[in-house]
C-alpha positions in Angstrom: -10.7 23.5 46.6 -11.5 26.2 44.0 -11.2 25.7 40.3 -8.2 28.0 40.0 -6.1 26.2 42.6 -4.1 23.1 42.1 -4.1 20.0 44.3 -0.5 19.0 45.0 -1.4 15.6 46.4 -0.7 12.4 44.6 -3.7 11.0 42.8 -4.3 7.4 41.9 -6.5 5.7 39.4 -9.9 4.1 40.2 -9.5 0.4 41.1 -11.9 -0.7 38.3 -9.2 0.2 35.8 -7.5 -3.1 36.8 -10.6 -4.9 35.4 -10.3 -3.2 32.1 -6.6 -3.8 31.8 -7.0 -7.4 32.9 -9.8 -8.0 30.3 -7.5 -6.6 27.5 -4.6 -8.8 28.8 -6.7 -11.9 28.9 -8.0 -11.4 25.4 -4.3 -11.1 24.3 -3.7 -14.3 26.3 -6.5 -16.1 24.4 -5.1 -14.9 21.1 -1.6 -16.2 22.1 -3.2 -19.6 23.1 -5.1 -19.7 19.8 -1.8 -19.2 18.0 -0.2 -22.0 20.0 -3.2 -24.2 19.3 -3.0 -23.5 15.6 0.7 -24.3 15.5 0.0 -27.6 17.3 -2.8 -28.3 14.8 -0.5 -27.5 11.8 2.0 -29.9 13.2 -0.6 -32.7 13.1 -0.8 -32.8 16.8 -4.3 -32.1 18.0 -3.2 -31.6 21.6 -4.8 -28.8 23.5 -2.1 -28.9 26.2 0.3 -26.3 24.5 -2.6 -23.9 24.1 -3.9 -24.4 27.6 -0.4 -24.0 29.1 0.2 -20.9 27.0 -3.1 -19.4 28.2 -2.4 -20.1 31.9 1.1 -18.8 31.8 0.1 -15.6 29.8 -2.9 -15.0 32.1 -0.7 -15.3 35.3 1.8 -12.9 33.8 -0.9 -10.5 32.7 -2.5 -10.5 36.1 0.8 -9.8 37.8 1.6 -7.0 35.4 -1.9 -5.5 35.8 -1.6 -5.4 39.6 2.0 -3.9 39.4 0.9 -1.4 36.8 -1.9 -0.1 39.0 0.3 0.2 42.0 2.9 2.4 40.2 0.5 4.7 38.3 -0.1 8.2 39.9 -0.4 11.8 38.9 -0.2 15.2 40.6 -2.0 18.4 39.5 0.6 20.9 40.5 0.5 24.7 40.5 2.5 25.0 37.2 2.5 21.5 35.7 0.9 18.1 35.6 3.2 15.3 36.8 2.6 11.6 35.9 4.4 8.5 36.9 3.9 5.1 35.4 5.5 1.9 34.1 6.4 -1.5 35.5 9.3 -2.6 33.4 10.3 0.9 32.2 9.4 3.5 34.7 8.4 6.8 33.1 7.9 10.2 34.8 6.4 13.0 32.8 6.1 16.7 33.6 3.7 18.7 31.4 3.9 22.4 32.0 0.5 24.0 31.6 1.9 26.6 29.3 2.5 23.7 26.8 -1.1 22.3 27.0 -3.0 22.7 23.7 -6.3 21.1 24.7 -7.7 18.4 27.0 -10.1 15.6 25.9 -12.1 13.0 27.9 -12.4 9.7 26.0 -14.6 6.7 26.9 -14.1 3.5 25.0 -16.7 0.7 25.1 -14.9 -1.2 27.9 -14.4 2.0 29.9 -18.1 2.9 29.5 -19.1 -0.5 30.8 -16.9 0.1 33.8 -18.0 3.7 34.3 -14.5 5.0 33.6 -12.9 7.6 31.3 -9.5 8.7 30.2 -8.2 12.3 30.2 -6.0 13.0 27.3 -3.7 16.1 27.5 -2.4 17.3 24.1 0.7 19.4 24.3 2.7 21.6 22.0 5.7 19.8 20.6 6.6 16.9 18.5 4.0 14.4 17.1 2.6 12.2 19.8 3.3 14.7 22.5 0.3 13.9 24.5 -0.3 12.1 27.8 -3.3 10.0 29.0 -4.6 9.5 32.5 -6.7 6.4 32.3 -9.1 4.8 34.8 -10.9 7.8 36.2 -14.6 7.8 37.1 -16.5 9.8 34.6 -17.4 12.7 36.9 -13.8 12.9 38.2 -12.5 12.9 34.6 -14.8 15.7 33.6 -13.7 17.8 36.6 -10.0 17.1 35.9 -10.5 18.2 32.2 -12.1 21.5 33.3 -9.4 22.1 35.9 -6.5 21.4 33.5 -8.1 23.7 30.9 -8.4 26.5 33.5 -4.8 26.0 34.6 -3.6 26.0 31.0 -5.5 29.2 30.2 -4.1 30.9 33.4 -0.6 29.7 32.4 -1.0 31.1 28.9 -1.9 34.5 30.4 1.2 34.5 32.6 3.4 33.6 29.6 2.0 36.2 27.3 4.3 39.0 26.1 
């Protein structure tokens, strides 16, 4: 595939993104369990059972949500737009015409770097917060996607020029 063509096939995220999502969810579960433990302590009941049950329930729900989230997340680099589909509870499909793309970044947080992953952030013209993120891509794949989206955006801008 050349840099100026688009791949119309459905692309998925790297499987390691589930580890990152699960780590974040388990940290949230620990915080929730800590709150449950603090409430129990404040009620003069030094019982760890509420905190432990809270953690287990939250961890099971977080694991299920992480697996479901991974299964529904995909994107397509089309000829004239980027399409994304995601969401477990609320399913969201987004179409980003290349002519609306302002710039494309690759970001790598500490957890992503540890897992060898990156996120591609596509900033678009429009209202505040009009950007989309494709998480969980291997670093080399994210860099290639950034370059391809930039090239498609430049080509679309030329087609749209007056």
